[in-house]
N, C-alpha and C positions, 0 to 999 in steps of 0.2 A: 504494500499500500504507498510505501515510501515516494514510488516513482508518480503517483496520481496527481501533486502538483506540477511536475515536469509535464506532464502527457496535457493537463490543461492549458500550462504556458502558449505547449507546441500549437496547439488547435487553436489558441486564439490568436495566435502570430497568423498560422495559416489562412484565417479568416479577415485579419486585416489585411492580410495581403491581396488577398482576392477582392475585398473592395478598393482597395487604393489604386491596382492597374489598371481598372479601366476609367479611372478618374485621371492618371496620366497618360492612357491614349486618345483622350478626348481633344489632348493639345494638339495632335497632328491635324494638319490642314482639310479639313471636309467640305466638300462643296456639291450642292445641285446640279444637276446637268440638265438640259432638254429632252433626255428621251424618255422617261418614264412618261404617264399620263399625268399631265398637270393636277394637283389635288387641292392646293391653296393658294393664296394671294401670294406666298412666300416663293411659290417655285416659277417657271418659265411660264408663260401665257402664249404660248407655242410649243410645237412638236419640232423637234428635228427633222430636215430634210431627210427621207428615206428612200424616194422611187428610186429603183435600179436602171430605169429604163424609160422611155415614152414614145416606143414602140405601140402606139396605141391609134385605132381609129378617131377622127375627128367626130365629136358628138358635144351636142348644147346642153347643159345644166341650167333650169331655168329658176330661179326664186321669184314666185310671183309676188306681185304688189298688195299693199294690207287694206285691208275697207277703210275709208275715209276717216271714220269715228276714231280709228287709232292712231292715227297721225299726229304727230307731237307729244304722245303717252311717253313720260319718262321712266328710266329703268335706273339703278345704282350705279352711280360713276365714282371711280376710286380718286379721279383727280379735277379739281373745280375748275371752273372756266379762269381765263385771265379776270384780270378787274375790270368791272364794265368803264368803257370810255365813251367819249362822247360821241354822240350820231354824226356820221359821216355820208354825205350823200353818194349813192355808189351809181356809176356811169349806167348810161342805157347801152345794150346789147347792139351788137352792130348788124348793119343793114347787108343783107349777103350781096357784095358787090355793086353796091348802090354806088350813084356818084354822091352823094353828102349824107352825112351821119341823119338816122331816124329822131325825127323828136320823142321824147320820153312817151309821152299820150298818144303816138301813133301805134297802131295794130299794125303788126307783119305777121302774115301767113309764114309759118315754120321757125319764126325767131323767137327769142326770151329776150322780154324787157326787164331790165332789174328795177324792183320797185324802190320807192323813196326808202331809207334808212329808217328804221324803227328802234328805241331805246332796247340796250341790252336786256335779254333776259337774266333774271340771279339764277344763279346755281341750280334753285329747287323750284323754277317755275317755267312757262311755256310761251313763247311769242308766237301768237299765231299770226302766221303769213297769209298773205291776199288766197282769195279761191281761185283755183288753176282757170285758168280762161282757154275756151273751147279752143280749139286747134284745127287748120285743116291743111292737109298733106298737100303740098306743090311739087312739081318737077323743080326739081334742083337746078340752076342755071349753069352752063358751063364753065367748068372751073378752070382758073388763070391758071396757064402753063406752068408756071414758075411760083413756089411758097416759100418765101423765103424766111429765114430763122437766125435769132441769136442765142450765146449762149453766154453764161456767166459761172463759175464755180464758187460759192460763197465758202466753202472750205480753203482755198486760196487765199482768198479775199475777206480774212474772216474779221477783220477791222471795218470794214465797210458795210457786212452785213452784220454786224449789230449794233450798227448806226442807221442802220436800215430798220433794224425791228424796233431801235429805241425811237425812232420816229415817225413809226407807222400805227395809228392808235386804232386798231381794229378788234374785233371779239375773235378770240381764237381759244387753243386749248393750249395752257403753257407749259413749258417744258425749259426748264434752265440751261443754257447751253452754254452762258458766259464763260464759265470755266472748263476747260477742256485740254485733254493730254492724249500726245500721241503714242498707241502703242505698236511697236514692231517683233512681230514674231520672226526670229530667224532658223535656219538650219544649221547643221555644222561647218558646213562650206561659208555660213553669211549671207546666205540667199534668202529673199524672204517666202515665207511658207503661208501657200495660199490656201485660205478656207480651213484656218485654223479655229477650233473652238474654242471661246476667250470666256470667262467667267470673274466678275470683280465685285468684292465681298468685304462689306465691311465688319468689324468685330460684333457691331449689334445686331448683325444680320441681314443690312438691306445690301440687295443685290442688283445688278445687272448682267447680260449676255450681250454675246457678239460673237461674229466670225468675221476673220481677216479678208481682206480682200486678195486680188491676184497679185499685190504688192506685197503681201503679209501685212497690211497695217489695219487698224482700227483707231478711230476716234473716239475716247471716252469721254460722258459729261457727268461728272458724279452729281452735282447738284441736278440732275436730269431724275432721279431716282432717289436719291437717300435726303431726304427732307433736314435727319441729323446733322447732315454735315460735319462727316467723321474726319479725322486729321490723318487718317493712312486708307488704306485699299490694301486686300490681297488679291494678287492677280493672277489667275491661272490662266493656262494654255494647253490643249491636247489635240494629238493627232496621230492617226495609227500606232495605238499604243503608246506613243510618247507624251508626257506630261512636264511640264516647267512653271515655277513659280516666282513671281517677282512683288516688290510692294511698289505700290502709288503712294506717295507723300505728298500733301497739297501745298502747292508754291514750288514744287521741283521744276525747273527749265527743261530738263533734258526728256528725251522722249524715254516711256518704260519700254524696255528691251529684254525679249524672251527669248532662251534659246532651246531648241529642243534637238536633242541627240538621234538626226535622222538626217538620211542623204536625198538629195533630189531626187523624185519619181518621175522621170519624163511619161507624158501622156499626152493623146491626143483631146486638146481644149474642150470641154464640153458646154455649151452654152444653152439655157434657157432664158428664152427671151418673151416676154409676156406685156401685150400691148392693154392695156387699162384703159377704155375710152367712155367719155360722156355720150351718148347715144340719143340725146333730146334734140327735138327740132332745130336748134340754131348751131347744130353742130354738122351740118350737111355739107358743107365745102371740106371739113377737117377730113370727113370720113373719106368722101368720094378720094381726096389726096391719098389717102391711106391707101385704097383700094389703086388707083392708077398705078403708085409706085412700089408696092409690096414686093413685084417680082423682082424688080431690080435692085431693091434693098436685099432682098436675100440672097440675089447672085451676086453681090459684092460682097456681102459678109463670110461666104462659100468660099469665097475667092481670098481671102486674107491669109498673111503667112502659116497663121496657125491652121489654116483650115478645120475650123469648129465643126464636130457634133452637133446641129443646130435641131433643136424645139423649139416650137413657136404655140400661144397659147393668146387667148384674146377673152377679156371680160370687158362686156358693155353693160351699162348700169344706166337708169334713168331715175324715176321717183316713185313715192309712193302711192301715187295717184296716177298713175300710168298704166299700159299693157301688162309691163314687166317690171319688177324691181332690177334684177339683174339677170345675165344670160352670159354664161362663160363657157368656152371652149376648152379642155383641158390640154395642156404641154404635146406635141405629137410630131412626132417626125413627117408625118403625111401633109407634107408643103402642097402640094395642090389642094388638099382638102382643106388646108386653113386658108387659102385664098377662098375656095368658095362659101366658107363659111363665113368671111371677110364681106365678100360680095353680096351678099342675103341681108347685112346689117343695114339697117332704114334708119337715119334721122326722125325722131318724132315726138309729139309730147314734151313736156316740160312744164309750162304754167307758170310757176312762181321761180322767182331766179337761182335760189341753191338747189342742189339736187343732193340725191341719197350717196354720196360720194364713200362714206361711211360704211356702208353694206359692200358696197363694191371693193375697197381697201382691205376687208376682211374678207371676202372670198379670196382673191387675190394670193392673201399671204397665208390664209390658214387652209384654204380646200385646194388651191391648185397641187398639183402631184410633183414638186420642183424635187430635182434627184440630190443624190445624196452626195458625200464627199469627192473634192475637185471640181464639183460646176460652179458654173459663172452664171450667178441669178441676177436678172436686169429686167425691170418694168422701165415703159415707156405710159407716164399715165399722160392722156392729153384731155383736157376740159376747158371750160369757157367759164366755170362758174364754181363756189367755193361750196364744200359740205352743208348739208343742215346739221347746225349745231342744236338743234331745238329736240332733236330726234332723240330715243333713247337707244339704248344698246351700243355695241362696242362704238368706243370714236375712233379718229383717224391716229390721234396720238397715241394712242396703245396699238394700233395697225402699225405703226412706224415703228416703237419699239419692240414688237414680235418681228418686223423685217429685219431690223439692225441682228436679232439673234439668229435669225435664218440664214445671214448674209445675204440678203436681197437690196440690190440698190435701187433707188427710184430715180429716174430723171424725168422731172414735172415738165410738161409741156404748157405753155400755156396760151390757149387758143383767143383770138379778137374777141374782145367783150369782158376778159377777166378781169373783175377790179382788184382794187385794192387788198380786202379780205382774202379772195382766193389769190392772189400773189402772194400774200406773207403766208399761208398754208401750204401753199405749194412749196416756195422756198424753206419752209420749215421743214418739211418732208425729206427733200432731197436735200439740203445739209445735214441733216442726223443719221439717213443711211448712206450716206457718202455719196450721192449722186450730183445731178447740176440741174439748175431752173435755166429751161429754154423757153423762148419766146419768138412769136411771130412779129415778123418787122415788113414795113408798107414806106411807100415813096411819100406818105401823109400818113405821121402816127395814127392821129385822128380820123382816119379816112380808111377803112380798111379796103373799101373799094378802087383807091389809088394804084393799087398794084403791087407788086414787089419792089423793095428798098431798103434800108438801112435804118430807118425810124419805130422807134415804139414809144408808148405813153409808160411802159412799166418804170420802176425805179431802178435802175442801172445804169452803169456807167464803164467804160475800157471793156466790149464787148465785141465779138468775133461777129459776120454773118455769112452764112449760105443756104443755099437751098436744104431745104428740111429733110430730103431723103438723105443726102450726103453727110450734114450734121448728125443723123443717129447712127450712119455706118462708121462716121469718124469717132464716136463717142463710145461704141461698140469695140473697134479696133483698138483704142487706146485703152479700154479695161484687157482686152486680150494678150496686147504687146506685155505685159510683166510676166507674162508665163514663159518660163525658160524650158 
């Protein structure tokens, strides 16, 4: 019996060891990646791209419109609106290839007229929109031979972009991007690692996700996801079974660099390209231009030095009172089938000025079958109106956060008639996802009927101009050029 105390001490020591060891193990970095089904707001609001192929027939998926009495019903929103701003009169929509601008109160078949601005709705209120006016579908006039466009890179000219945000007083969904840091993920040879998964996490649990672009870069905006403003963040990146970790400290001037112990893996470029198009009545010219130039765009992309494996998708949208809300065609390598689907798209409906871009953006990010590791994922958004901010459901800022997490860059194309709010939101989406803001240009900036030129009503400067189809090809070429 003399050994009993010793045995008790040994058992006690063993129990204590078992209790202490898990606590010590918890000190190792732990991060939630977007592979599993999202289960709570602290997990990613998206699924990782998982499609292995786009070898599928072209088929339409239609989201029907909603009954009129449901329009404007609000759902819970995790992010508040930006503070209300003074009402700003919205410009009238353009007259299609007319010799002079159309007066605000003039009824134009097949075009949308921006209503006078109303007071900004509070976060928990609904600002009624004017009742949709009955529109008559008319034959689109012949499109001008050339459509010119300019482009600005708000990440390359970030100071100018912040100044634009500061002086543009419009209603929008706020994400604070004023403080940003460049992340560079490199392989063992110092080359950029494209499409690496990235997770950024504070000690308190605030987190964001991204994927690197073709150069191995990603922009990180801590205040866009962390309202507690932590002083430092754990940054992790992974690809092909390799993982690296670094620390991001507030105020650091250098880029965050991560190294993965892997060699470059040469492979044919894989390009997933989705056109997200406002298909309401005033968009007839832009849709006709896409139809007539798509074959040339596809041919030029196919002839790029990287000879990409190309898949095309189409997401067309209108509003909740129209024939359909969203009509999407998943990514497919059936390029003639895609052209037929595009040829069948007709501009119609609309009514009030904003449209349900939110529904289309969610469909594009969450339901398109984006291919998995190694794909370059691009969206060309073509619209002449902002989204409805008074509708419930997923908002555009939530979709742009998910797009960054899935490695989807958005190139926003502002069509004629796009007002200040529309420009702000399109640039907001493009900047956050790493894309560019594109805008149509004319000989007379305020008269789209004046023909192609170099002038624009948008708040931009130091921009280049070329035909829209060539500009799309150049933007794609620049994205693929970084692949080695």
